[in-house]
ZAKEVO-174921 format. One record per atom (N, C-alpha, C): residue number from 1; residue in one letter; atom name; x, y, z. Coordinates in nm, 4 decimals, decimal comma, always signed. Layout:
<pts>
PT  tilo  zake  lumgu         X         Y         Z
PT   NUM     A     CA         X         Y         Z
...
</pts>
This chain:
<pts>
PT  tilo  zake  lumgu         X         Y         Z
PT     1     M      N   -4,1822   -1,7989   -2,7122
PT     1     M     CA   -4,0898   -1,7551   -2,6099
PT     1     M      C   -4,0252   -1,6246   -2,6565
PT     2     A      N   -4,0133   -1,5340   -2,5658
PT     2     A     CA   -3,9535   -1,4045   -2,5970
PT     2     A      C   -3,8039   -1,4214   -2,6242
PT     3     P      N   -3,7486   -1,3370   -2,7110
PT     3     P     CA   -3,6047   -1,3450   -2,7397
PT     3     P      C   -3,5225   -1,3280   -2,6116
PT     4     G      N   -3,4218   -1,4111   -2,5970
PT     4     G     CA   -3,3345   -1,4028   -2,4802
PT     4     G      C   -3,3942   -1,4619   -2,3539
PT     5     K      N   -3,5100   -1,5217   -2,3660
PT     5     K     CA   -3,5764   -1,5799   -2,2487
PT     5     K      C   -3,5782   -1,7318   -2,2601
PT     6     V      N   -3,5794   -1,7950   -2,1445
PT     6     V     CA   -3,5870   -1,9411   -2,1361
PT     6     V      C   -3,6930   -1,9768   -2,0315
PT     7     P      N   -3,7420   -2,1006   -2,0345
PT     7     P     CA   -3,8391   -2,1399   -1,9321
PT     7     P      C   -3,7802   -2,1240   -1,7916
PT     8     N      N   -3,8611   -2,0735   -1,7024
PT     8     N     CA   -3,8189   -2,0507   -1,5643
PT     8     N      C   -3,8267   -2,1827   -1,4866
PT     9     P      N   -3,7133   -2,2337   -1,4387
PT     9     P     CA   -3,7170   -2,3605   -1,3646
PT     9     P      C   -3,7998   -2,3509   -1,2364
PT    10     K      N   -3,8016   -2,2356   -1,1742
PT    10     K     CA   -3,8810   -2,2177   -1,0520
PT    10     K      C   -4,0299   -2,2311   -1,0832
PT    11     Y      N   -4,0714   -2,1763   -1,1970
PT    11     Y     CA   -4,2119   -2,1865   -1,2377
PT    11     Y      C   -4,2495   -2,3332   -1,2577
PT    12     R      N   -4,1631   -2,4054   -1,3235
PT    12     R     CA   -4,1898   -2,5484   -1,3469
PT    12     R      C   -4,1946   -2,6260   -1,2157
PT    13     E      N   -4,1063   -2,5934   -1,1232
PT    13     E     CA   -4,1073   -2,6602   -0,9922
PT    13     E      C   -4,2379   -2,6328   -0,9181
PT    14     L      N   -4,2820   -2,5080   -0,9226
PT    14     L     CA   -4,4074   -2,4720   -0,8563
PT    14     L      C   -4,5269   -2,5405   -0,9230
PT    15     E      N   -4,5253   -2,5475   -1,0564
PT    15     E     CA   -4,6329   -2,6182   -1,1274
PT    15     E      C   -4,6395   -2,7643   -1,0839
PT    16     E      N   -4,5240   -2,8277   -1,0761
PT    16     E     CA   -4,5192   -2,9686   -1,0359
PT    16     E      C   -4,5644   -2,9853   -0,8912
PT    17     L      N   -4,5205   -2,8974   -0,8043
PT    17     L     CA   -4,5624   -2,9031   -0,6644
PT    17     L      C   -4,7137   -2,8881   -0,6534
PT    18     L      N   -4,7691   -2,7923   -0,7249
PT    18     L     CA   -4,9135   -2,7705   -0,7210
PT    18     L      C   -4,9884   -2,8918   -0,7756
PT    19     R      N   -4,9391   -2,9489   -0,8827
PT    19     R     CA   -5,0024   -3,0680   -0,9393
PT    19     R      C   -5,0035   -3,1824   -0,8379
PT    20     R      N   -4,8914   -3,2026   -0,7705
PT    20     R     CA   -4,8828   -3,3104   -0,6715
PT    20     R      C   -4,9695   -3,2822   -0,5499
PT    21     L      N   -4,9720   -3,1572   -0,5057
PT    21     L     CA   -5,0568   -3,1215   -0,3918
PT    21     L      C   -5,2039   -3,1457   -0,4236
PT    22     R      N   -5,2454   -3,1018   -0,5403
PT    22     R     CA   -5,3859   -3,1223   -0,5795
PT    22     R      C   -5,4179   -3,2705   -0,5916
PT    23     R      N   -5,3232   -3,3468   -0,6448
PT    23     R     CA   -5,3441   -3,4909   -0,6602
PT    23     R      C   -5,3593   -3,5593   -0,5239
PT    24     D      N   -5,2783   -3,5177   -0,4277
PT    24     D     CA   -5,2747   -3,5854   -0,2983
PT    24     D      C   -5,3624   -3,5217   -0,1909
PT    25     A      N   -5,4186   -3,4058   -0,2191
PT    25     A     CA   -5,4931   -3,3316   -0,1167
PT    25     A      C   -5,6066   -3,4132   -0,0562
PT    26     D      N   -5,6824   -3,4815   -0,1390
PT    26     D     CA   -5,7965   -3,5564   -0,0877
PT    26     D      C   -5,7527   -3,6668   +0,0081
PT    27     V      N   -5,6468   -3,7362   -0,0279
PT    27     V     CA   -5,5956   -3,8433   +0,0582
PT    27     V      C   -5,5460   -3,7851   +0,1908
PT    28     I      N   -5,4732   -3,6751   +0,1822
PT    28     I     CA   -5,4207   -3,6116   +0,3035
PT    28     I      C   -5,5353   -3,5616   +0,3911
PT    29     E      N   -5,6329   -3,4958   +0,3276
PT    29     E     CA   -5,7446   -3,4406   +0,4045
PT    29     E      C   -5,8269   -3,5493   +0,4732
PT    30     R      N   -5,8295   -3,6685   +0,4164
PT    30     R     CA   -5,9077   -3,7775   +0,4752
PT    30     R      C   -5,8247   -3,8684   +0,5656
PT    31     A      N   -5,6985   -3,8354   +0,5857
PT    31     A     CA   -5,6078   -3,9232   +0,6601
PT    31     A      C   -5,6571   -3,9559   +0,8013
PT    32     L      N   -5,7247   -3,8646   +0,8645
PT    32     L     CA   -5,7699   -3,8884   +1,0019
PT    32     L      C   -5,9180   -3,9247   +1,0111
PT    33     D      N   -5,9854   -3,9391   +0,8985
PT    33     D     CA   -6,1281   -3,9727   +0,9021
PT    33     D      C   -6,1538   -4,1079   +0,9691
PT    34     R      N   -6,0775   -4,2079   +0,9316
PT    34     R     CA   -6,0998   -4,3413   +0,9888
PT    34     R      C   -6,0750   -4,3429   +1,1400
PT    35     P      N   -5,9644   -4,2875   +1,1882
PT    35     P     CA   -5,9462   -4,2848   +1,3337
PT    35     P      C   -6,0576   -4,2077   +1,4062
PT    36     V      N   -6,1050   -4,0990   +1,3464
PT    36     V     CA   -6,2143   -4,0232   +1,4086
PT    36     V      C   -6,3405   -4,1093   +1,4144
PT    37     R      N   -6,3710   -4,1783   +1,3047
PT    37     R     CA   -6,4893   -4,2670   +1,3039
PT    37     R      C   -6,4754   -4,3783   +1,4071
PT    38     R      N   -6,3568   -4,4339   +1,4173
PT    38     R     CA   -6,3362   -4,5427   +1,5140
PT    38     R      C   -6,3515   -4,4923   +1,6570
PT    39     M      N   -6,3004   -4,3740   +1,6838
PT    39     M     CA   -6,3176   -4,3179   +1,8182
PT    39     M      C   -6,4653   -4,2919   +1,8460
PT    40     A      N   -6,5359   -4,2401   +1,7475
PT    40     A     CA   -6,6781   -4,2098   +1,7654
PT    40     A      C   -6,7610   -4,3363   +1,7862
PT    41     S      N   -6,7140   -4,4486   +1,7357
PT    41     S     CA   -6,7884   -4,5749   +1,7496
PT    41     S      C   -6,7870   -4,6269   +1,8932
PT    42     R      N   -6,6946   -4,5791   +1,9721
PT    42     R     CA   -6,6761   -4,6212   +2,1113
PT    42     R      C   -6,6315   -4,7672   +2,1231
PT    43     H      N   -6,5844   -4,8253   +2,0124
PT    43     H     CA   -6,5316   -4,9615   +2,0165
PT    43     H      C   -6,3808   -4,9626   +2,0376
PT    44     V      N   -6,3200   -4,8468   +2,0330
PT    44     V     CA   -6,1748   -4,8376   +2,0447
PT    44     V      C   -6,1337   -4,8056   +2,1873
PT    45     W      N   -6,1973   -4,7049   +2,2433
PT    45     W     CA   -6,1575   -4,6561   +2,3746
PT    45     W      C   -6,2774   -4,5845   +2,4339
PT    46     V      N   -6,3133   -4,6214   +2,5518
PT    46     V     CA   -6,4298   -4,5626   +2,6169
PT    46     V      C   -6,3867   -4,5078   +2,7520
PT    47     S      N   -6,4386   -4,3917   +2,7832
PT    47     S     CA   -6,4168   -4,3360   +2,9166
PT    47     S      C   -6,5436   -4,2619   +2,9554
PT    48     G      N   -6,5525   -4,2283   +3,0784
PT    48     G     CA   -6,6689   -4,1547   +3,1250
PT    48     G      C   -6,6740   -4,0161   +3,0638
PT    49     S      N   -6,7838   -3,9503   +3,0848
PT    49     S     CA   -6,8022   -3,8150   +3,0327
PT    49     S      C   -6,6868   -3,7259   +3,0781
PT    50     G      N   -6,6214   -3,6643   +2,9827
PT    50     G     CA   -6,5090   -3,5772   +3,0152
PT    50     G      C   -6,3803   -3,6524   +3,0421
PT    51     G      N   -6,3796   -3,7837   +3,0185
PT    51     G     CA   -6,2605   -3,8647   +3,0439
PT    51     G      C   -6,1561   -3,8517   +2,9346
PT    52     A      N   -6,0528   -3,9316   +2,9490
PT    52     A     CA   -5,9393   -3,9250   +2,8569
PT    52     A      C   -5,9794   -3,9575   +2,7133
PT    53     A      N   -6,0670   -4,0554   +2,6941
PT    53     A     CA   -6,1079   -4,0920   +2,5576
PT    53     A      C   -6,1833   -3,9776   +2,4910
PT    54     V      N   -6,2681   -3,9121   +2,5653
PT    54     V     CA   -6,3442   -3,7991   +2,5104
PT    54     V      C   -6,2490   -3,6854   +2,4738
PT    55     A      N   -6,1549   -3,6574   +2,5608
PT    55     A     CA   -6,0572   -3,5516   +2,5340
PT    55     A      C   -5,9719   -3,5868   +2,4121
PT    56     F      N   -5,9324   -3,7128   +2,4028
PT    56     F     CA   -5,8522   -3,7562   +2,2886
PT    56     F      C   -5,9321   -3,7433   +2,1592
PT    57     E      N   -6,0576   -3,7832   +2,1634
PT    57     E     CA   -6,1424   -3,7731   +2,0439
PT    57     E      C   -6,1561   -3,6272   +1,9996
PT    58     R      N   -6,1779   -3,5384   +2,0944
PT    58     R     CA   -6,1879   -3,3952   +2,0604
PT    58     R      C   -6,0587   -3,3454   +1,9962
PT    59     E      N   -5,9464   -3,3852   +2,0534
PT    59     E     CA   -5,8169   -3,3438   +1,9994
PT    59     E      C   -5,7963   -3,4009   +1,8591
PT    60     L      N   -5,8358   -3,5247   +1,8391
PT    60     L     CA   -5,8233   -3,5881   +1,7081
PT    60     L      C   -5,9085   -3,5154   +1,6041
PT    61     I      N   -6,0286   -3,4794   +1,6414
PT    61     I     CA   -6,1167   -3,4039   +1,5511
PT    61     I      C   -6,0550   -3,2685   +1,5180
PT    62     D      N   -5,9969   -3,2039   +1,6179
PT    62     D     CA   -5,9325   -3,0746   +1,5938
PT    62     D      C   -5,8096   -3,0907   +1,5043
PT    63     Q      N   -5,7328   -3,1958   +1,5257
PT    63     Q     CA   -5,6160   -3,2214   +1,4406
PT    63     Q      C   -5,6597   -3,2437   +1,2957
PT    64     R      N   -5,7690   -3,3159   +1,2770
PT    64     R     CA   -5,8203   -3,3387   +1,1414
PT    64     R      C   -5,8602   -3,2065   +1,0772
PT    65     R      N   -5,9268   -3,1205   +1,1518
PT    65     R     CA   -5,9677   -2,9894   +1,1003
PT    65     R      C   -5,8453   -2,9062   +1,0622
PT    66     R      N   -5,7443   -2,9072   +1,1488
PT    66     R     CA   -5,6236   -2,8291   +1,1209
PT    66     R      C   -5,5452   -2,8852   +1,0022
PT    67     L      N   -5,5421   -3,0165   +0,9891
PT    67     L     CA   -5,4747   -3,0790   +0,8753
PT    67     L      C   -5,5416   -3,0373   +0,7448
PT    68     R      N   -5,6739   -3,0439   +0,7411
PT    68     R     CA   -5,7473   -3,0036   +0,6207
PT    68     R      C   -5,7222   -2,8568   +0,5882
PT    69     S      N   -5,7247   -2,7746   +0,6893
PT    69     S     CA   -5,7012   -2,6318   +0,6697
PT    69     S      C   -5,5594   -2,6059   +0,6188
PT    70     A      N   -5,4634   -2,6772   +0,6724
PT    70     A     CA   -5,3238   -2,6589   +0,6316
PT    70     A      C   -5,3032   -2,6996   +0,4857
PT    71     V      N   -5,3645   -2,8089   +0,4445
PT    71     V     CA   -5,3513   -2,8537   +0,3052
PT    71     V      C   -5,4098   -2,7487   +0,2113
PT    72     R      N   -5,5268   -2,6988   +0,2450
PT    72     R     CA   -5,5907   -2,5970   +0,1602
PT    72     R      C   -5,5078   -2,4690   +0,1561
PT    73     A      N   -5,4545   -2,4289   +0,2707
PT    73     A     CA   -5,3715   -2,3079   +0,2760
PT    73     A      C   -5,2429   -2,3263   +0,1956
PT    74     L      N   -5,1872   -2,4443   +0,1996
PT    74     L     CA   -5,0658   -2,4722   +0,1235
PT    74     L      C   -5,0928   -2,4626   -0,0263
PT    75     I      N   -5,2041   -2,5164   -0,0706
PT    75     I     CA   -5,2399   -2,5078   -0,2123
PT    75     I      C   -5,2572   -2,3623   -0,2539
PT    76     V      N   -5,3271   -2,2851   -0,1733
PT    76     V     CA   -5,3470   -2,1428   -0,2037
PT    76     V      C   -5,2126   -2,0708   -0,2093
PT    77     S      N   -5,1252   -2,1013   -0,1170
PT    77     S     CA   -4,9937   -2,0371   -0,1127
PT    77     S      C   -4,9116   -2,0687   -0,2377
PT    78     V      N   -4,9144   -2,1933   -0,2807
PT    78     V     CA   -4,8399   -2,2314   -0,4011
PT    78     V      C   -4,9034   -2,1677   -0,5243
PT    79     E      N   -5,0361   -2,1617   -0,5292
PT    79     E     CA   -5,1033   -2,0947   -0,6411
PT    79     E      C   -5,0620   -1,9478   -0,6489
PT    80     E      N   -5,0557   -1,8819   -0,5347
PT    80     E     CA   -5,0149   -1,7410   -0,5319
PT    80     E      C   -4,8695   -1,7249   -0,5755
PT    81     A      N   -4,7834   -1,8127   -0,5285
PT    81     A     CA   -4,6423   -1,8069   -0,5685
PT    81     A      C   -4,6286   -1,8286   -0,7190
PT    82     L      N   -4,7076   -1,9187   -0,7728
PT    82     L     CA   -4,7042   -1,9461   -0,9162
PT    82     L      C   -4,7488   -1,8233   -0,9961
PT    83     R      N   -4,8515   -1,7551   -0,9475
PT    83     R     CA   -4,8987   -1,6337   -1,0165
PT    83     R      C   -4,7926   -1,5233   -1,0155
PT    84     R      N   -4,7127   -1,5178   -0,9108
PT    84     R     CA   -4,6094   -1,4141   -0,8994
PT    84     R      C   -4,4811   -1,4504   -0,9742
PT    85     T      N   -4,4697   -1,5734   -1,0165
PT    85     T     CA   -4,3461   -1,6221   -1,0781
PT    85     T      C   -4,3564   -1,6149   -1,2301
PT    86     P      N   -4,2613   -1,5498   -1,2945
PT    86     P     CA   -4,2658   -1,5419   -1,4412
PT    86     P      C   -4,2413   -1,6788   -1,5051
PT    87     R      N   -4,3105   -1,7031   -1,6153
PT    87     R     CA   -4,2922   -1,8294   -1,6881
PT    87     R      C   -4,1555   -1,8355   -1,7558
PT    88     E      N   -4,1070   -1,7194   -1,7971
PT    88     E     CA   -3,9790   -1,7124   -1,8671
PT    88     E      C   -3,8878   -1,6131   -1,7966
PT    89     V      N   -3,7602   -1,6445   -1,7994
PT    89     V     CA   -3,6589   -1,5571   -1,7393
PT    89     V      C   -3,5363   -1,5576   -1,8297
PT    90     S      N   -3,4424   -1,4722   -1,7978
PT    90     S     CA   -3,3173   -1,4725   -1,8744
PT    90     S      C   -3,2409   -1,6014   -1,8431
PT    91     E      N   -3,1447   -1,6311   -1,9278
PT    91     E     CA   -3,0638   -1,7514   -1,9052
PT    91     E      C   -2,9904   -1,7442   -1,7718
PT    92     L      N   -2,9434   -1,6260   -1,7370
PT    92     L     CA   -2,8739   -1,6087   -1,6094
PT    92     L      C   -2,9680   -1,6373   -1,4925
PT    93     E      N   -3,0876   -1,5800   -1,4979
PT    93     E     CA   -3,1849   -1,6048   -1,3905
PT    93     E      C   -3,2184   -1,7536   -1,3812
PT    94     A      N   -3,2341   -1,8182   -1,4959
PT    94     A     CA   -3,2640   -1,9613   -1,4967
PT    94     A      C   -3,1496   -2,0405   -1,4340
PT    95     A      N   -3,0269   -2,0013   -1,4663
PT    95     A     CA   -2,9102   -2,0702   -1,4104
PT    95     A      C   -2,9037   -2,0534   -1,2589
PT    96     L      N   -2,9572   -1,9411   -1,2109
PT    96     L     CA   -2,9585   -1,9147   -1,0665
PT    96     L      C   -3,0817   -1,9748   -0,9988
PT    97     G      N   -3,1641   -2,0440   -1,0756
PT    97     G     CA   -3,2798   -2,1112   -1,0176
PT    97     G      C   -3,4112   -2,0408   -1,0389
PT    98     G      N   -3,4126   -1,9355   -1,1173
PT    98     G     CA   -3,5384   -1,8680   -1,1490
PT    98     G      C   -3,5637   -1,7536   -1,0592
</pts>
């Protein structure tokens, strides 16, 4: 550690956030897989071509795609913030939250 420097609490918070996001990303990304499969099975809700069930299934598939994209974008954003954040800061900066 450089003289007069202390660990940056913001850096540690970002590291922990990134660790948790990476740990939970797979579960989050798969959260809508089962409902999508159930809708596709046609055992849950059936409607004619272009009916409400078909529209709902399309929306559910789109929501799943957007959820996966959002999780990945969040991880990238935290990684970028971590790269921009110094590991060490002055004691004053640390007291102010990094």
